[in-house]
One Martini backbone bead per residue (centre of mass of N, CA, C, O) as a GRO file, in nm:
protein
  362
    1MET     BB    1  -0.892   9.297 -12.052
    2ALA     BB    2  -1.011   9.188 -12.315
    3ASN     BB    3  -1.274   9.077 -12.188
    4LYS     BB    4  -1.371   9.345 -12.074
    5ASN     BB    5  -1.395   9.495 -12.346
    6LEU     BB    6  -1.590   9.297 -12.480
    7ASN     BB    7  -1.821   9.338 -12.277
    8GLN     BB    8  -1.855   9.638 -12.336
    9ALA     BB    9  -1.934   9.602 -12.630
   10LYS     BB   10  -2.192   9.429 -12.583
   11ASN     BB   11  -2.330   9.658 -12.382
   12ALA     BB   12  -2.351   9.857 -12.588
   13LYS     BB   13  -2.481  10.084 -12.780
   14LYS     BB   14  -2.618  10.040 -13.110
   15ASP     BB   15  -2.540  10.343 -13.312
   16GLU     BB   16  -2.383  10.242 -13.576
   17PHE     BB   17  -2.511  10.403 -13.872
   18TYR     BB   18  -2.453  10.417 -14.219
   19THR     BB   19  -2.571  10.623 -14.439
   20GLN     BB   20  -2.699  10.621 -14.747
   21LEU     BB   21  -2.692  10.814 -15.025
   22VAL     BB   22  -2.970  10.742 -15.152
   23ASP     BB   23  -3.140  10.825 -14.900
   24ILE     BB   24  -3.050  11.119 -14.895
   25GLU     BB   25  -3.132  11.203 -15.181
   26ASN     BB   26  -3.439  11.125 -15.168
   27GLU     BB   27  -3.497  11.342 -14.944
   28LEU     BB   28  -3.334  11.622 -15.006
   29ARG     BB   29  -3.480  11.703 -15.277
   30HIS     BB   30  -3.729  11.840 -15.102
   31TYR     BB   31  -3.519  12.096 -14.976
   32ARG     BB   32  -3.353  12.291 -15.161
   33ALA     BB   33  -3.482  12.576 -15.098
   34HIS     BB   34  -3.366  12.587 -14.792
   35PHE     BB   35  -3.033  12.607 -14.846
   36LYS     BB   36  -3.003  12.885 -14.934
   37GLY     BB   37  -2.762  13.055 -14.751
   38LYS     BB   38  -2.677  12.816 -14.561
   39THR     BB   39  -2.594  12.652 -14.259
   40VAL     BB   40  -2.462  12.327 -14.227
   41LEU     BB   41  -2.512  12.057 -13.987
   42CYS     BB   42  -2.307  11.761 -13.903
   43ASN     BB   43  -2.309  11.622 -13.559
   44CYS     BB   44  -2.300  11.275 -13.634
   45ASP     BB   45  -2.006  11.261 -13.794
   46ASP     BB   46  -1.778  11.105 -14.008
   47PRO     BB   47  -1.634  11.272 -14.269
   48ARG     BB   48  -1.477  11.021 -14.401
   49VAL     BB   49  -1.782  10.849 -14.424
   50SER     BB   50  -1.993  11.061 -14.473
   51ASN     BB   51  -2.281  11.112 -14.674
   52PHE     BB   52  -2.353  11.395 -14.584
   53PHE     BB   53  -2.090  11.532 -14.660
   54HIS     BB   54  -2.092  11.445 -14.951
   55TYR     BB   55  -2.354  11.577 -15.044
   56PHE     BB   56  -2.288  11.880 -14.959
   57SER     BB   57  -2.008  11.916 -15.095
   58TYR     BB   58  -2.098  11.828 -15.397
   59ASN     BB   59  -2.368  12.044 -15.361
   60PHE     BB   60  -2.298  12.334 -15.275
   61GLU     BB   61  -2.356  12.514 -15.529
   62GLN     BB   62  -2.637  12.406 -15.606
   63LEU     BB   63  -2.758  12.491 -15.314
   64GLY     BB   64  -2.620  12.758 -15.197
   65LEU     BB   65  -2.424  12.749 -14.976
   66LYS     BB   66  -2.238  12.886 -14.707
   67LYS     BB   67  -2.199  12.628 -14.502
   68LEU     BB   68  -2.000  12.342 -14.379
   69ILE     BB   69  -2.050  12.127 -14.090
   70THR     BB   70  -1.845  11.864 -13.939
   71THR     BB   71  -1.859  11.612 -13.691
   72CYS     BB   72  -1.644  11.414 -13.461
   73TYR     BB   73  -1.649  11.142 -13.264
   74LYS     BB   74  -1.468  11.019 -13.002
   75ASN     BB   75  -1.387  10.704 -12.940
   76GLN     BB   76  -1.315  10.534 -12.640
   77ASN     BB   77  -1.330  10.234 -12.812
   78ARG     BB   78  -1.179  10.207 -13.100
   79ASP     BB   79  -1.106   9.899 -13.135
   80LEU     BB   80  -1.428   9.815 -13.109
   81PHE     BB   81  -1.620  10.091 -13.213
   82SER     BB   82  -1.430  10.149 -13.479
   83GLN     BB   83  -1.349  10.183 -13.825
   84ASN     BB   84  -1.266  10.507 -13.764
   85ASP     BB   85  -1.011  10.597 -13.619
   86SER     BB   86  -0.956  10.851 -13.354
   87GLU     BB   87  -0.751  11.043 -13.161
   88ARG     BB   88  -0.932  11.294 -13.246
   89ALA     BB   89  -1.158  11.527 -13.240
   90ILE     BB   90  -1.339  11.664 -13.522
   91TRP     BB   91  -1.381  11.951 -13.751
   92LEU     BB   92  -1.543  12.062 -14.045
   93GLU     BB   93  -1.486  12.322 -14.302
   94TYR     BB   94  -1.698  12.434 -14.576
   95LEU     BB   95  -1.694  12.703 -14.847
   96GLY     BB   96  -1.613  12.580 -15.112
   97ASP     BB   97  -1.506  12.630 -15.419
   98LYS     BB   98  -1.172  12.746 -15.548
   99ASN     BB   99  -1.069  12.593 -15.844
  100GLY     BB  100  -1.337  12.497 -16.032
  101ASP     BB  101  -1.406  12.162 -15.995
  102ARG     BB  102  -1.641  12.090 -15.788
  103VAL     BB  103  -1.440  11.983 -15.558
  104PRO     BB  104  -1.360  11.866 -15.232
  105ASN     BB  105  -1.069  11.946 -15.144
  106PRO     BB  106  -0.847  11.922 -14.890
  107GLU     BB  107  -0.746  12.231 -14.917
  108GLU     BB  108  -1.066  12.333 -14.875
  109ILE     BB  109  -1.057  12.198 -14.589
  110GLY     BB  110  -1.124  12.261 -14.261
  111ILE     BB  111  -0.926  12.156 -13.986
  112HIS     BB  112  -1.044  12.073 -13.656
  113TYR     BB  113  -0.993  12.064 -13.301
  114PHE     BB  114  -1.091  11.921 -13.021
  115ASN     BB  115  -1.072  11.910 -12.677
  116GLY     BB  116  -1.279  11.706 -12.684
  117ASP     BB  117  -1.511  11.444 -12.806
  118GLY     BB  118  -1.767  11.566 -12.989
  119ASP     BB  119  -2.016  11.586 -12.847
  120PHE     BB  120  -2.324  11.733 -12.904
  121ARG     BB  121  -2.335  11.829 -12.581
  122SER     BB  122  -2.106  12.002 -12.598
  123ALA     BB  123  -1.985  12.318 -12.593
  124GLU     BB  124  -1.846  12.310 -12.869
  125CYS     BB  125  -2.094  12.201 -13.033
  126ILE     BB  126  -2.293  12.426 -12.953
  127GLU     BB  127  -2.144  12.653 -13.099
  128LEU     BB  128  -2.195  12.527 -13.380
  129LEU     BB  129  -2.502  12.517 -13.363
  130LYS     BB  130  -2.545  12.828 -13.352
  131GLN     BB  131  -2.445  12.866 -13.659
  132ALA     BB  132  -2.680  12.708 -13.757
  133ASP     BB  133  -2.968  12.651 -13.962
  134ILE     BB  134  -2.916  12.339 -14.045
  135VAL     BB  135  -2.984  12.000 -13.950
  136VAL     BB  136  -2.805  11.700 -14.075
  137THR     BB  137  -2.875  11.359 -13.967
  138ASN     BB  138  -2.777  11.054 -13.769
  139PRO     BB  139  -2.866  10.995 -13.477
  140PRO     BB  140  -2.872  10.848 -13.192
  141PHE     BB  141  -3.129  10.655 -13.100
  142SER     BB  142  -3.082  10.658 -12.779
  143LEU     BB  143  -3.072  11.006 -12.814
  144PHE     BB  144  -3.323  11.136 -12.948
  145ARG     BB  145  -3.457  11.312 -12.735
  146GLU     BB  146  -3.209  11.487 -12.666
  147TYR     BB  147  -3.157  11.588 -12.949
  148VAL     BB  148  -3.429  11.730 -13.002
  149ALA     BB  149  -3.426  11.916 -12.755
  150GLN     BB  150  -3.184  12.081 -12.854
  151LEU     BB  151  -3.306  12.188 -13.116
  152MET     BB  152  -3.544  12.335 -12.977
  153LYS     BB  153  -3.385  12.519 -12.785
  154TYR     BB  154  -3.223  12.655 -13.053
  155GLY     BB  155  -3.415  12.682 -13.305
  156LYS     BB  156  -3.386  12.444 -13.521
  157LYS     BB  157  -3.344  12.323 -13.820
  158PHE     BB  158  -3.444  11.989 -13.962
  159VAL     BB  159  -3.297  11.663 -14.080
  160ILE     BB  160  -3.379  11.339 -13.949
  161LEU     BB  161  -3.314  11.030 -13.827
  162GLY     BB  162  -3.549  10.764 -13.721
  163ASN     BB  163  -3.764  10.598 -13.523
  164GLN     BB  164  -4.099  10.533 -13.522
  165ASN     BB  165  -4.126  10.496 -13.210
  166ALA     BB  166  -4.088  10.805 -13.142
  167ILE     BB  167  -4.384  10.892 -13.173
  168HIS     BB  168  -4.457  10.780 -12.866
  169TYR     BB  169  -4.308  10.974 -12.721
  170LYS     BB  170  -4.372  11.200 -12.463
  171ASP     BB  171  -4.148  11.419 -12.604
  172ILE     BB  172  -4.252  11.398 -12.920
  173PHE     BB  173  -4.558  11.402 -12.983
  174PRO     BB  174  -4.625  11.701 -12.905
  175LEU     BB  175  -4.472  11.812 -13.153
  176ILE     BB  176  -4.663  11.688 -13.360
  177LYS     BB  177  -4.931  11.805 -13.255
  178ASN     BB  178  -4.795  12.118 -13.272
  179ASN     BB  179  -4.630  12.149 -13.539
  180GLN     BB  180  -4.289  12.105 -13.478
  181LEU     BB  181  -4.314  11.811 -13.605
  182TRP     BB  182  -4.239  11.583 -13.883
  183LEU     BB  183  -4.257  11.401 -14.146
  184GLY     BB  184  -4.112  11.325 -14.414
  185SER     BB  185  -4.118  11.229 -14.748
  186THR     BB  186  -3.973  10.954 -14.671
  187LEU     BB  187  -3.991  10.621 -14.629
  188SER     BB  188  -3.750  10.409 -14.466
  189PHE     BB  189  -3.579  10.100 -14.579
  190ALA     BB  190  -3.300  10.100 -14.453
  191LYS     BB  191  -2.954  10.066 -14.509
  192PHE     BB  192  -2.664   9.970 -14.303
  193LYS     BB  193  -2.368  10.019 -14.195
  194VAL     BB  194  -2.164   9.815 -13.977
  195PRO     BB  195  -1.977   9.707 -13.747
  196ASP     BB  196  -1.794   9.422 -13.678
  197TYR     BB  197  -1.915   9.374 -13.375
  198TYR     BB  198  -2.171   9.299 -13.485
  199GLU     BB  199  -2.410   9.085 -13.462
  200GLU     BB  200  -2.566   8.838 -13.591
  201ARG     BB  201  -2.866   8.785 -13.783
  202SER     BB  202  -3.157   8.633 -13.911
  203THR     BB  203  -3.250   8.929 -13.982
  204ARG     BB  204  -3.159   9.203 -14.151
  205PHE     BB  205  -2.881   9.049 -14.240
  206TRP     BB  206  -2.545   9.107 -14.387
  207ILE     BB  207  -2.265   8.999 -14.598
  208ASP     BB  208  -2.054   9.100 -14.812
  209GLU     BB  209  -1.786   9.047 -15.034
  210THR     BB  210  -1.599   9.236 -14.830
  211GLY     BB  211  -1.724   9.194 -14.517
  212GLN     BB  212  -1.955   9.377 -14.484
  213LYS     BB  213  -2.183   9.491 -14.262
  214TRP     BB  214  -2.551   9.465 -14.244
  215ARG     BB  215  -2.851   9.668 -14.195
  216SER     BB  216  -3.210   9.657 -14.167
  217PHE     BB  217  -3.522   9.857 -14.178
  218GLY     BB  218  -3.890   9.912 -14.139
  219ASN     BB  219  -3.869  10.181 -13.908
  220ILE     BB  220  -3.757  10.424 -14.080
  221CYS     BB  221  -3.737  10.787 -14.050
  222TRP     BB  222  -3.814  11.118 -14.111
  223PHE     BB  223  -3.740  11.427 -13.944
  224THR     BB  224  -3.909  11.754 -13.936
  225ASN     BB  225  -3.938  12.146 -13.977
  226LEU     BB  226  -3.966  12.148 -14.282
  227ASP     BB  227  -4.118  12.247 -14.551
  228ILE     BB  228  -4.339  12.047 -14.760
  229SER     BB  229  -4.549  11.956 -15.010
  230LYS     BB  230  -4.674  11.699 -14.881
  231ARG     BB  231  -4.809  11.860 -14.635
  232HIS     BB  232  -5.039  11.987 -14.864
  233GLU     BB  233  -5.171  11.720 -14.927
  234GLU     BB  234  -5.477  11.604 -14.993
  235MET     BB  235  -5.674  11.368 -14.887
  236ILE     BB  236  -5.847  11.114 -15.045
  237LEU     BB  237  -6.188  11.054 -14.992
  238TYR     BB  238  -6.443  10.765 -15.029
  239LYS     BB  239  -6.575  10.691 -14.765
  240SER     BB  240  -6.847  10.598 -14.570
  241TYR     BB  241  -7.020  10.606 -14.295
  242ASP     BB  242  -7.031  10.311 -14.071
  243ALA     BB  243  -7.109  10.170 -13.774
  244GLU     BB  244  -7.002   9.878 -13.832
  245GLU     BB  245  -6.720   9.954 -13.966
  246TYR     BB  246  -6.708  10.200 -13.727
  247PRO     BB  247  -6.642  10.145 -13.432
  248LYS     BB  248  -6.640  10.196 -13.105
  249TYR     BB  249  -6.484  10.234 -12.830
  250ASP     BB  250  -6.484  10.110 -12.510
  251ASN     BB  251  -6.261  10.356 -12.391
  252PHE     BB  252  -6.376  10.566 -12.620
  253ASP     BB  253  -6.495  10.863 -12.795
  254ALA     BB  254  -6.450  10.680 -13.083
  255ILE     BB  255  -6.357  10.578 -13.390
  256ASN     BB  256  -6.250  10.308 -13.588
  257VAL     BB  257  -5.955  10.299 -13.807
  258ASN     BB  258  -5.767  10.068 -13.991
  259LYS     BB  259  -5.724  10.270 -14.241
  260THR     BB  260  -5.617  10.553 -14.380
  261SER     BB  261  -5.778  10.515 -14.661
  262GLU     BB  262  -6.066  10.478 -14.466
  263ILE     BB  263  -6.146  10.753 -14.411
  264PRO     BB  264  -6.419  10.917 -14.360
  265MET     BB  265  -6.583  11.183 -14.539
  266ASP     BB  266  -6.857  11.203 -14.316
  267TYR     BB  267  -6.671  11.256 -14.050
  268GLU     BB  268  -6.630  11.492 -13.754
  269ASP     BB  269  -6.522  11.331 -13.538
  270VAL     BB  270  -6.354  11.118 -13.355
  271MET     BB  271  -6.052  10.940 -13.458
  272GLY     BB  272  -5.885  10.625 -13.504
  273VAL     BB  273  -5.555  10.588 -13.631
  274PRO     BB  274  -5.293  10.496 -13.775
  275ILE     BB  275  -4.957  10.590 -13.782
  276THR     BB  276  -4.954  10.611 -14.100
  277PHE     BB  277  -5.097  10.888 -14.116
  278LEU     BB  278  -4.840  11.077 -14.092
  279ASP     BB  279  -4.764  11.042 -14.402
  280LYS     BB  280  -5.060  11.212 -14.472
  281TYR     BB  281  -5.040  11.467 -14.311
  282ASN     BB  282  -5.268  11.752 -14.301
  283PRO     BB  283  -5.314  12.037 -14.106
  284GLU     BB  284  -5.558  12.152 -14.294
  285GLN     BB  285  -5.745  11.879 -14.261
  286PHE     BB  286  -5.619  11.798 -13.976
  287GLU     BB  287  -5.642  11.707 -13.626
  288ILE     BB  288  -5.441  11.649 -13.355
  289LEU     BB  289  -5.522  11.509 -13.023
  290GLY     BB  290  -5.376  11.216 -12.991
  291THR     BB  291  -5.338  10.908 -12.807
  292SER     BB  292  -5.403  10.605 -12.683
  293THR     BB  293  -5.177  10.596 -12.471
  294MET     BB  294  -5.245  10.895 -12.339
  295ASP     BB  295  -5.596  10.901 -12.356
  296MET     BB  296  -5.662  10.615 -12.270
  297SER     BB  297  -5.793  10.389 -12.110
  298LYS     BB  298  -5.539  10.147 -12.057
  299GLY     BB  299  -5.348  10.261 -12.301
  300ALA     BB  300  -5.566  10.138 -12.513
  301PRO     BB  301  -5.741   9.997 -12.768
  302TYR     BB  302  -6.093   9.892 -12.763
  303VAL     BB  303  -6.284   9.627 -12.939
  304GLY     BB  304  -6.492   9.409 -12.820
  305GLY     BB  305  -6.256   9.341 -12.594
  306LYS     BB  306  -6.022   9.410 -12.803
  307ARG     BB  307  -5.703   9.459 -12.861
  308ILE     BB  308  -5.535   9.708 -13.042
  309TYR     BB  309  -5.368   9.908 -13.211
  310GLU     BB  310  -5.237  10.187 -13.222
  311ARG     BB  311  -5.357  10.533 -13.196
  312ILE     BB  312  -5.458  10.822 -13.365
  313LEU     BB  313  -5.613  11.124 -13.282
  314ILE     BB  314  -5.870  11.270 -13.487
  315ARG     BB  315  -5.984  11.564 -13.687
  316ARG     BB  316  -6.153  11.753 -13.879
  317ARG     BB  317  -6.129  12.081 -14.015
  318LYS     BB  318  -6.318  12.049 -14.254
  319PRO     BB  319  -6.613  12.095 -14.355
  320ILE     BB  320  -6.886  11.872 -14.492
  321GLY     BB  321  -7.133  12.015 -14.368
  322ASP     BB  322  -7.455  11.964 -14.260
  323VAL     BB  323  -7.445  11.816 -13.945
  324VAL     BB  324  -7.618  11.660 -13.725
  325GLY     BB  325  -7.461  11.737 -13.416
  326ALA     BB  326  -7.221  11.884 -13.502
  327ASN     BB  327  -6.893  11.972 -13.331
  328ASN     BB  328  -6.595  12.118 -13.430
  329ASP     BB  329  -6.524  12.269 -13.131
  330SER     BB  330  -6.495  12.034 -12.965
  331PRO     BB  331  -6.347  11.876 -12.734
  332LEU     BB  332  -6.175  11.633 -12.617
  333GLN     BB  333  -6.310  11.329 -12.512
  334MET     BB  334  -6.291  11.199 -12.214
  335PRO     BB  335  -6.306  10.973 -12.002
  336THR     BB  336  -6.442  10.859 -11.745
  337GLN     BB  337  -6.299  10.838 -11.454
  338PRO     BB  338  -5.989  10.961 -11.423
  339ASP     BB  339  -5.885  10.789 -11.165
  340THR     BB  340  -5.844  10.518 -11.369
  341TYR     BB  341  -5.596  10.591 -11.493
  342VAL     BB  342  -5.333  10.446 -11.705
  343HIS     BB  343  -5.005  10.495 -11.784
  344HIS     BB  344  -4.876  10.387 -12.100
  345GLU     BB  345  -4.589  10.273 -12.242
  346ILE     BB  346  -4.400  10.193 -12.487
  347THR     BB  347  -4.221   9.860 -12.524
  348THR     BB  348  -4.100   9.875 -12.792
  349PRO     BB  349  -3.817   9.831 -12.935
  350VAL     BB  350  -3.568   9.987 -13.061
  351ALA     BB  351  -3.379   9.892 -13.325
  352ALA     BB  352  -3.094  10.030 -13.211
  353GLU     BB  353  -3.175   9.861 -12.955
  354ASP     BB  354  -3.175   9.707 -12.676
  355PRO     BB  355  -3.413   9.632 -12.448
  356GLU     BB  356  -3.262   9.719 -12.189
  357SER     BB  357  -3.171  10.007 -12.279
  358TYR     BB  358  -3.451  10.109 -12.345
  359ASN     BB  359  -3.589  10.084 -12.063
  360GLN     BB  360  -3.370  10.263 -11.910
  361ASN     BB  361  -3.438  10.531 -12.119
  362ARG     BB  362  -3.752  10.619 -12.088
   0.00000   0.00000   0.00000
């Protein structure tokens, strides 16, 4: 039985990453005006160790919150999969300081028990979701699509952590394109505490002096649909278009731009830019048209017969003057012979998942 349980542990999706308080503080300081009078839900957190609960409970009065709700999922294999074992799934409700010390004391926190396991998809958790104005958490990376779909279904505002690879998902990118979801204020090279059962790695892994295991990632970012000032900052462009420096793709009618900072200031037609563009994206300055994966023949950009990295297809919204032949209202030009298209999905594994589970859930 012990060997069977151990094998189950090894085969499970590794989704337990405990977000550090400094990463939460660095991001959420850009949203303070949104929280006044609102009910905040953290529905993928163990409130006993969650730094999301810590941040909102200790800043409850400063943010002017109405209510804080935090839910805890009961792990079905708690001896192997949880450092913070729970016999029953619980949810906490905090309505603010009662005794004047500005500290969330235990007697001020309402503890409630779920009948089920506390999964965010359960009917009990959905009822709590309906109460919330804003959802803030670090959802399981392997369930990111399903998690975002639920938020959109119930029309919720949110600030959540995710893997940058999610940008390419066929059910996430259209939300970015339609300005229903965008990147947050900070790109995070976050470090996370992880459970003891996580295997050691040769890179981005360490064990501190207390024996705590840690993982870090270079491709973690925040996703939100709350407006932030960064979203309205216009990118300063300084380079002029040159046909040799900005060649057209072999398989698409657009020019290639290798660096976001080198977008030409005098080009008004379709351009392919790196995904890092989304960190600078101002929807008043540019229009997102698609991605190389979804819109190019062969499902990838080619220049001079050589495949290059994925690109986001954009066009300027603001006219730069009278350009001969420019047509700012022309639709995205698709390649000829549409019957030859082959749709390719990104196969790069998400950092929080092993490659096998990633491919099975795409």
